N, C-alpha and C positions, 0 to 999 in steps of 0.2 A: 504494500500500500504506500503510495507516495504521500509526501508531507501535505500537499494541497488537499488530497482526499481525506486525510486524517483530520485536518483542521475543519473541513466542511462537515465531516461526521460529528465532530465534537460540538460544532455550532448547532447542528440539526437534532442530534439525538442525546446530547448531554454526556457529561463526563463518565457516569457509571457504565453506560453502554460501551463507550470507547475502551475503558479499562477491561471490561469483560471480554471484548473481542481481542484485545491485545493478549490477555492471559490465555485465551483459547488457542490462539495461534502459537504462543510460546509453549503451551503444554501438549500440543498435538503429537509431537514426536514421542513424548513420554507416555501418552495414552496408547499410542500404537505399540510401543515396546511392552507395556503392561498387558495389552490384549494378546500379543504373541506369547508372552510368558505364561499367561493363564491357559492358553491353548496347549502349550507344551506340558504344563503340569497336569492338565486333564488327560492327556495321552499317557503320561507316566502312571497316573493313578489307575487308569483303565487297564494298562498292561500288567499292573501288580496284582490285579484281582484274579 
C-alpha cells in the first residue's frame, strides 16, 4: 500500500481500521506458518493412532 492510499484510508475510515489492516498484513505470514504447523501436527497425531 502506498503512502497516499494509507493517508486516504486513515482520513476515510479512521485510525482503528488502519491499525487493524496494518496488523493483519504484518501477521499474515505468521498465521500461514501456524496453519501449516497445525496441519503437520494433525498428521502426526493421526499417524500415532
